[in-house]
C-alpha positions, -999 to +999 in steps of 0.1 A: -820-345-358-783-347-362-770-381-367-747-377-337-778-371-315-795-403-326-803-428-298-784-460-300-809-487-308-791-514-289-816-543-294-818-536-331-781-535-334-777-568-316-801-585-340-782-571-370-750-583-354-764-618-348-777-619-384-743-610-398-724-634-376-745-664-385-745-655-422-707-650-423-700-683-406-718-701-434-703-679-461-667-686-450-675-722-447-690-725-482-663-702-498-636-728-493-660-757-499-672-743-532-636-740-545-628-775-533-660-788-550-649-772-582-613-784-581-618-819-567-653-829-579-657-810-611-620-809-622-619-772-625-586-754-633-576-718-625-595-704-655-627-721-644-623-707-609-619-673-624-651-678-644-671-687-614-657-659-593-663-634-621-699-645-625-706-640-588-695-603-589-707-594-624-740-581-611-721-556-589-705-542-621-737-542-641-762-531-615-743-518-585-748-481-592-785-486-601-790-505-568-777-476-548-801-452-564-831-475-558-821-483-522-820-446-514-857-445-525-869-473-502-867-486-466-836-507-462-847-535-438-869-554-463-841-553-489-818-571-464-844-598-456-852-606-493-815-606-503-806-632-477-837-653-486-826-654-523-790-664-513-803-692-492-822-707-521-793-703-545-767-719-522-792-746-513-796-754-550-758-757-554-756-781-524-785-803-536-772-805-572-737-813-559-751-842-539-771-856-569-741-852-593-759-829-616-736-799-610-714-784-637-690-754-638-714-732-660-743-741-637-723-731-606-714-698-624-751-691-631-761-697-595-733-675-582-746-648-605-779-650-587-761-648-554-742-618-566-774-601-577-791-606-544-760-597-524-753-564-541-787-549-530-785-563-495-750-552-490-757-516-501-787-516-478-767-530-449-740-503-452-767-476-451-789-493-425-764-494-397-760-456-395-797-454-388-793-476-357-761-461-344-750-424-337-720-411-356-697-411-326-704-448-320-700-459-356-663-470-353-670-492-323-702-506-338-684-514-371-655-528-351-679-553-333-693-563-367-658-566-382-647-588-353-677-611-358-668-613-395-632-621-389-641-646-361-663-664-387-634-661-411-612-680-386-638-707-379-655-711-413-625-724-433-616-749-406-652-761-404-652-763-442-620-785-442-635-808-417-669-811-434-653-817-468-631-844-455-657-861-432-688-856-453-686-837-486-683-803-502-720-800-510-729-806-473-706-777-464-723-755-490-758-765-477-746-752-443-744-717-458-779-720-472-792-726-437-773-697-422-786-673-449-822-685-440-815-680-403-801-645-411-833-635-430-855-646-401-834-627-376-834-595-397-872-596-400-874-594-362-856-560-360-879-534-346-869-499-357-886-470-373-871-462-407-881-429-421-899-431-454-879-416-482-891-381-490-910-379-523-891-358-548-908-346-580-874-340-596-862-376-593-842-387-624-823-420-625-794-406-645-790-375-623-791-395-592-764-419-605-742-390-613-749-373-580-737-404-560-705-408-582-698-370-580-700-371-542-673-399-541-649-388-568-650-350-561-645-355-524-611-344-511-605-376-491-630-401-504-616-399-539-581-411-532-594-436-506-619-450-532-593-452-560-568-470-537-595-494-526-606-502-562-570-510-570-566-532-539-598-551-547-585-558-583-552-573-572-564-589-540-592-607-558-568-619-584-547-636-557-577-650-539-589-666-571-559-689-574-548-691-537-567-724-529-556-740-562-520-729-555-521-743-519-538-776-529-522-784-563-488-768-561-480-769-524-498-801-517-519-790-488-550-810-478-584-794-471-579-792-433-544-775-438-559-750-463-587-743-438-561-737-411-542-713-433-573-693-443-585-693-407-553-675-395-565-643-412-597-644-392-579-648-359-556-618-364-585-599-379-604-601-347-575-586-329-570-559-355-607-549-355-607-547-317-577-524-317-589-502-346-610-476-327-584-470-300-555-467-325-576-444-346-582-421-317-545-421-308-528-419-342-555-407-365-579-427-387-561-420-420-527-430-406-540-463-393-559-472-425-529-462-447-504-482-427-527-512-426-529-511-464-492-521-466-498-555-449-514-570-480-484-567-504-461-580-476-484-610-468-487-620-505-450-616-511-444-642-484-471-663-500-454-662-534-421-673-518-436-701-498-417-734-499-434-768-501-438-791-471-444-784-435-424-752-436-447-739-463-477-742-440-460-722-413-451-694-438-486-693-452-501-691-417-478-662-408-486-644-441-523-648-434-519-635-398-503-603-413-530-601-439-558-605-414-546-579-389-544-553-417-579-560-429-592-560-394-577-526-387-590-511-420-625-525-423-644-508-394-625-475-398-631-472-436-668-480-433-673-457-404-655-428-421-672-429-454-707-431-439-699-404-414-689-378-440-718-386-463-753-372-460-779-399-453-798-393-485-766-401-505-755-429-482-767-459-503-755-443-535-721-436-520-717-471-507-730-486-540-707-465-561-676-476-541-687-512-537-699-518-572-665-507-586-647-526-559-664-559-565-669-551-602-632-553-607-634-590-599-652-596-631-620-587-649-593-596-624-606-631-616-606-646-651-575-626-660-557-641-629-569-676-639-556-672-674-523-657-663-518-685-638-525-712-664-501-695-688-473-684-666-477-701-633-492-694-599-461-678-583-455-652-611-492-643-609-490-636-572-459-615-576-476-593-602-504-588-577-479-579-550-468-550-571-504-539-577-512-541-540-482-519-533-496-493-557-530-496-540-514-488-506-494-459-520-524-440-535-541-430-501-508-428-483-496-398-504-530-381-505-551-360-480-567-392-468-536-398-447-549-370-424-585-381-423-604-380-390-638-391-379-663-361-377-682-357-345-716-351-360-739-351-390-721-342-423-729-311-441-756-315-468-744-324-502 
């Protein structure tokens, strides 16, 4: 059956949406809480923050492509459930050890490596699972709903983290994430859908299957420039995000609640951007909307690098994050919908894993590099270098055939 003819499994999609929303709320809460725990409780500097961030995404670089091959061989729902359960245990361990005073920076890095290992498989499975619930023509709207939930959680989570850290402690905020991952695993296990068993193939070969997924991405006329631009964006964006909380708290003097407000701004505008994405895509073209949205990141972080101290600085940072959020909100659902719509189902997990493993794998280099650069040369020069890199990332798809990309109306041609 053509993917476009598939019946919309609405109850299953709602459960997936609930699972994602709950999990993201905890994730954005613990994200800020973890950095504040490292900075305030463990005395971490920018280099330590880079180490922890690198450890979390190292599994993506080491095993991301392998995960894509293996997930294309199995049903995807069990992978989602197990991945969230492992993350719940790992974050729960961080929270408990933080409360008992037994936590160290290397131990946090090790536990974040476990989180990254579980997350990489679950994420690749998720990106390939949704198209089995939703017909192709509905993918932009389904992804937009999911993107809106994520950005709404992004607006609430940092504020909640700031309040929890100030009122209780950073470990308590991190334990919140452990609970949400556990809830997500339970909700995912209740999804009732029939996943087709992967067809047995006598000619399966790990190396050939890895090459096949990479070849599909990097020989594709529009996926190739899109992927290269996205890899570049992840490298420089993650570098900024590695030092942003340290910059805001130590150099600009913001307290946890103010930092939470700044980070939450991106979530607020992201909800709006994700809601507008399908309609703008239909009117102006998917490629045009995605490419224009890519230029919001260098603009936002240029404002961040030039932010003054004091109350005015909070206002500038909030405006910058509003710009950053709307761009990400516009891009997210359209990018995810397009790359899944143009890829045959049997290559879907490998395609997503190929792109995502290199996206997040760049963090293993950019995070420690950004930490070292910030310690050596300062936070503002580091952010300015990243602004130049983000401009290059936006330019790559803008001058390529991806600018004219449109959503297909039905199943992609076989690879």
